[in-house]
C-alpha positions in Angstrom: 55.0 -97.0 72.2 54.2 -98.9 75.4 54.0 -97.8 79.0 57.8 -98.3 79.6 58.5 -96.2 76.5 56.1 -93.4 77.6 57.5 -93.5 81.1 61.1 -93.3 79.8 60.2 -90.3 77.6 58.5 -88.4 80.5 61.6 -88.9 82.7 64.1 -88.1 80.0 62.6 -84.8 78.8 63.5 -81.8 80.9 60.5 -79.9 82.2 59.6 -76.2 82.3 57.0 -74.8 84.6 53.6 -74.2 83.0 53.2 -70.7 84.4 56.6 -69.7 83.0 55.8 -71.1 79.6 52.4 -69.4 79.5 53.8 -66.1 80.6 56.6 -66.3 78.0 54.1 -67.3 75.3 51.7 -64.4 76.3 54.6 -61.9 75.9 55.5 -63.5 72.5 51.9 -62.9 71.5 51.9 -59.3 72.7 55.0 -58.7 70.7 53.5 -60.3 67.6 50.3 -58.3 68.0 52.2 -55.0 68.4 54.6 -55.7 65.4 52.2 -57.2 62.9 49.8 -55.4 60.6 47.0 -58.0 60.7 45.8 -61.3 62.2 46.9 -63.3 59.2 50.4 -62.1 59.6 50.4 -63.0 63.3 49.1 -66.5 62.5 51.8 -66.9 59.8 54.6 -65.7 62.2 53.4 -68.1 64.9 53.4 -71.0 62.4 57.0 -70.1 61.3 58.2 -69.9 64.9 56.5 -73.3 65.6 58.3 -74.7 62.6 61.6 -73.7 64.1 60.6 -75.2 67.4 59.5 -78.4 65.6 62.9 -78.7 63.9 64.7 -78.5 67.2 62.3 -81.0 68.9 62.5 -83.5 66.0 66.3 -83.4 65.9 66.3 -84.0 69.7 63.8 -86.8 69.3 65.8 -88.3 66.4 68.9 -88.4 68.6 67.0 -90.2 71.4 64.8 -92.6 69.5 65.5 -94.1 66.0 61.9 -95.3 65.4 59.8 -92.9 63.3 56.4 -92.9 61.8 56.6 -94.5 58.3 53.0 -94.0 57.1 51.3 -90.6 57.3 48.5 -91.8 59.7 51.1 -93.0 62.2 51.8 -89.4 63.0 48.6 -89.6 65.1 50.4 -91.7 67.8 53.8 -90.0 67.3 52.4 -86.5 67.8 50.2 -87.7 70.7 53.3 -88.9 72.5 55.2 -85.7 71.7 52.3 -83.6 72.9 52.0 -85.6 76.1 55.7 -85.5 76.8 56.0 -81.7 76.2 52.7 -80.5 77.7 52.0 -83.1 80.3 48.6 -84.1 78.8 47.2 -86.0 75.9 44.9 -84.7 73.2 41.3 -85.1 74.1 40.7 -86.8 70.8 42.4 -87.8 67.6 40.4 -88.5 64.4 41.9 -90.2 61.3 40.0 -90.1 58.0 39.0 -93.3 56.4 41.5 -92.7 53.6 44.2 -92.0 56.3 45.1 -88.7 54.6 43.8 -86.4 57.3 44.4 -86.4 61.1 42.7 -84.0 63.5 43.9 -83.4 67.0 41.6 -81.8 69.6 42.3 -80.6 73.1 39.5 -79.1 75.2 42.1 -78.1 77.9 44.9 -76.7 75.7 47.7 -75.7 78.0 48.8 -72.8 75.7 45.6 -70.8 75.7 44.4 -71.9 79.2 43.0 -68.8 80.9 43.3 -66.6 77.7 40.2 -64.9 76.3 40.6 -62.7 73.2 37.5 -61.1 71.7 39.0 -58.3 69.6 41.1 -60.3 67.1 38.7 -62.4 65.0 40.5 -65.1 63.1 43.5 -65.3 65.5 44.9 -68.7 65.9 46.4 -68.2 69.3 48.1 -71.7 69.5 49.1 -71.8 65.9 52.6 -72.5 67.1 51.5 -76.2 67.4 50.6 -76.2 63.7 54.2 -75.0 62.9 55.6 -77.8 65.0 53.4 -80.4 63.2 54.5 -78.8 59.9 58.1 -79.2 60.7 57.7 -82.9 61.6 55.8 -83.6 58.3 58.3 -81.7 56.2 61.4 -83.0 57.8 60.1 -86.6 57.6 59.5 -86.1 53.9 55.8 -85.9 53.7 54.1 -83.3 51.4 51.5 -82.2 53.9 49.9 -79.2 55.5 49.2 -78.4 59.1 46.8 -75.8 60.3 44.7 -74.8 63.3 40.9 -75.0 62.9 39.6 -73.8 66.2 41.0 -72.2 69.3 39.6 -71.8 72.9 41.3 -68.4 73.3 39.0 -66.9 70.8 35.8 -68.6 72.0 35.8 -72.0 70.4 35.0 -75.1 72.6 38.3 -76.7 71.9 41.6 -76.2 70.1 41.8 -78.4 67.0 44.8 -78.8 64.7 44.7 -80.7 61.4 47.4 -82.4 59.4 46.6 -83.3 55.8 48.5 -85.3 53.2 48.6 -83.3 50.0 49.8 -85.9 47.5 
């Protein structure tokens, strides 16, 4: 999508303040931590919530724009635009494998975990909600793929990295 399309998207999408979003997300995380028995359960619940968010965002997107990614690797630009529109920033980098079956999205300034430092929950994927959104987009667009978070700044990694992988 060109400059005009990106500008149109940024003007058409209602905005929420970053501090409000971060405070709400932190309370969601506190609730999940208190009501879950282990880190894997928290990560799974976050991905499930993200999937529901992704369903909503994809339906809203489909109503506005009729052009969708046709090939798996085209999700790189589609999800970059969605991330920019919804977070106000782009991924720091996007990597596509030579066989175009794996795409990795990295953000060294993730707006979800900005200012968050968690040392007592090893394996927590604080921003796994993004994986769920990506999973919804893949699934609802008919791709047999998987989405997961590889690294997270909130738990001490240098960047947040999410991967989508074509399974068939």
